N, C-alpha and C positions, 0 to 999 in steps of 0.2 A: 532628658536631655541627653543620654548616651545615645540613643536611637536618630536623633537630629543631625548629632556629628558624625555617627558611624554609616547612618543608613539603614536599610533591613540588617537584620540578623538573624540567625535561629537562637530558640530561646535558652539553649546549653551556653552559647556565646557570651549573653547576657548573666547568665548566672555565675560565669566563671566571672566575668567584669567585676560584679557585685558580690563576689565572696560568698554565695549563697547557695543552697541546695535546689535541687530542680524542683521540689515540690512547693518550695516559697516562692520560686518564680513563676510557676505555672499558676500561683492564686494571685499572684502580682498583674501578670498578664491578662488573666481571665477578667479582673477587675477593671483594668483600662480598656478592654476589650468590650463589656458590657457599659461601659461610661463612654464610647464612641472616639477613643484617643488613641488606639491603634487597632489594627487588625492584622490575620494570620491567612496569608497568602500561601498557596503551596510553593516550595521551593523549585525553580526551574531545573535546577541541576539535579534536585533529586525529588521526584513526586512522592516520595514518602514522608518526607518531611515539610514542615513548614517555617515560612519567615514570619518576624513579628516586625511590622512597620508603623510608622505613625501616619496618622489618617489628616485629612486637612483640618479637622477638627484639633486634634493634636497639636500638628505643625502653629495653629492660629494663637497656642499659648506662648508659643516660644520668647517672644518679645515682652511679656508680662513677666513671666518665670525668669528672664535674664536681669529685668529692672528688679525684682523681688531679691534674686542671688544677691545684688549690686549692694541693695540697701542694707541686708544682712551682713554683709560683709564690714560695709562701712561703721554699722552699729556694732559689731563685734570686735575689730580692729581697728577703727578709725582714730582711736585718740594714742595708737602707738607709733613709735617712729619704725621705720623700714627696719632696722637691725633688730627691734623686738618683734616685728612680725615674723621675719625669718627665724628669730630664736624659738618662737613659739611653733614652726612648723617643723 
């Protein structure tokens, strides 16, 4: 989801955005890459570095993932008033 909103970025940016270490992010990106959801092209600004970007297969998941998040939100806080939801946040 982060890549859908931000576009291609370096792995270090992803690690910082998710407050995780680089080793954990490397494993996550490798799993996503093996599944065909992301790819790692060279960074055009620094050929020594790579970017992480969503593939067409990854982008094809966007609509369904957003539907599932909406359903999860409704199941989680749907019975709460707006004030209760704000208090929970």
